[in-house]
C-alpha positions in Angstrom: 25.7 19.9 7.1 22.7 17.6 6.9 22.3 17.4 3.2 18.6 19.0 3.3 19.6 22.5 1.6 19.0 22.8 -2.5 22.1 21.1 -4.0 23.5 23.2 -7.2 21.5 22.1 -10.5 18.9 20.3 -8.7 15.4 21.4 -10.2 12.6 22.5 -7.2 10.4 19.6 -7.6 13.4 17.1 -7.1 14.3 18.9 -4.1 10.7 19.0 -2.8 10.1 15.4 -3.5 13.5 14.5 -1.6 12.4 17.0 1.5 8.8 15.3 1.6 10.0 12.1 1.5 12.9 12.7 4.1 10.0 14.1 6.4 8.2 11.1 5.9 10.7 8.9 6.9 11.9 11.2 9.8 8.2 11.8 10.9 6.8 8.7 10.0 3.6 10.3 8.8 2.5 11.3 5.1 2.8 14.4 4.3 1.4 16.6 1.3 3.8 17.4 -1.7 5.4 20.9 -1.1 4.5 23.5 -3.7 6.3 26.4 -2.5 9.5 27.2 -1.1 8.3 28.3 2.2 6.4 25.0 2.6 10.2 23.1 1.7 11.6 25.6 4.2 9.0 24.5 7.5 9.5 20.8 6.3 13.2 21.4 6.4 12.9 23.3 9.9 10.7 20.4 11.2 13.1 17.6 10.3 16.1 19.8 11.8 14.1 20.2 15.2 15.0 17.6 17.8 12.6 14.9 17.3 9.8 14.0 20.0 10.1 10.2 18.9 13.0 8.0 17.4 12.7 8.6 13.4 11.7 5.1 11.7 13.9 3.4 10.0 14.0 3.6 6.1 12.3 0.7 5.2 9.3 1.2 7.2 6.4 3.3 6.6 2.9 4.6 8.4 -0.2 4.3 6.5 -2.0 8.1 6.2 -5.3 6.4 7.0 -4.9 4.3 9.8 -1.3 4.9 11.3 -0.3 1.5 10.8 3.6 0.9 10.5 4.3 -1.2 7.6 7.5 -2.8 6.6 8.5 -2.6 2.6 12.0 -3.1 2.3 14.7 -0.6 0.9 13.4 -0.4 -2.9 11.9 3.1 -2.9 9.6 2.4 -5.9 8.4 -0.8 -4.8 7.8 1.3 -1.4 5.4 3.4 -2.9 3.6 1.2 -5.1 3.0 -1.3 -2.2 1.9 1.5 0.1 -0.6 2.7 -2.7 -2.3 -1.1 -2.5 -2.3 -0.7 1.1 -4.4 2.4 0.6 -7.1 0.4 -1.1 -7.5 -2.2 1.4 -7.1 0.0 4.5 -10.2 0.0 6.4 -10.2 3.8 7.0 -9.8 4.6 3.5 -12.8 6.2 1.3 -12.0 3.4 -1.3 -12.3 0.8 0.8 -15.9 -0.4 0.8 -16.0 -0.1 -2.8 -12.7 -2.0 -3.4 -13.5 -5.0 -0.9 -17.1 -5.3 -2.0 -16.2 -5.4 -5.5 -13.5 -8.4 -4.4 -15.9 -10.1 -2.4 -18.4 -9.9 -5.2 -15.7 -11.6 -7.6 -15.1 -14.2 -5.0 -18.7 -14.8 -4.5 -19.0 -15.5 -8.8 -15.7 -17.7 -8.8 -16.8 -19.7 -5.7 -20.1 -20.3 -7.4 -18.4 -21.1 -10.9 -16.3 -23.6 -8.8 -19.2 -25.2 -7.3 -21.2 -25.6 -10.3 -18.4 -27.1 -11.9 -17.7 -29.7 -9.1 -21.4 -30.4 -8.6 -21.7 -31.2 -12.9 -18.7 -33.3 -12.2 -20.3 -35.0 -9.6 -23.5 -35.5 -11.7 -21.8 -37.2 -14.7 -19.9 -39.4 -12.3 -23.1 -40.5 -10.6 -25.0 -41.2 -13.6 -22.3 -43.6 -14.6 -21.5 -44.9 -11.3 -25.1 -45.5 -9.8 -26.4 -48.1 -12.4 -23.2 -50.0 -11.7 -23.5 -49.8 -8.1 -27.2 -51.2 -7.7 -27.3 -53.9 -10.5 -29.2 -56.8 -9.5 -26.9 -59.0 -7.7 -24.2 -56.3 -7.1 -22.6 -56.1 -3.8 -24.7 -53.4 -2.5 -28.1 -54.9 -3.5 -26.9 -58.0 -1.8 -26.3 -56.4 1.5 -29.5 -54.5 1.0 -31.3 -57.8 0.5 -29.8 -59.2 3.7 -31.2 -56.1 5.8 -34.5 -56.1 4.5 -34.9 -59.7 5.4 -33.4 -59.2 8.8 -36.0 -56.6 9.4 -38.9 -58.9 8.2 -37.7 -61.5 10.3 -37.6 -59.3 13.1 -41.2 -57.8 12.7 -42.5 -61.4 12.3 -41.5 -62.2 15.9 
């Protein structure tokens, strides 16, 4: 009485999906969707056999590509969405290189935009501030004159 058998009034795809999810939680690995009664019965047989390792707790899933165990919480729909998102950033996945390359390209473009924006702002500030800093009789020009005069005196000696 483990509840794995088909319940009265339960459609096949609901039963197959439930068994697939139970097997995923039990073994910790992703299994393809069972499309026949025989495959569902095989999955039930694997679940009913004594496990070679203890089953994973419910909120854990293992990546199909890299066998990394991930904690997602108890919400099943959120688990599947996060699991699918992990598939895009998983280094063992085929889509990893394409996804990462697009992300890196976008980051470079955005960083370049921010850099250009900062340089443009600095240029505007410099155009306004430099004439004021280096005005005749200003503090920077007085310091520069003093240093220049000291150097001239040291060279005369």
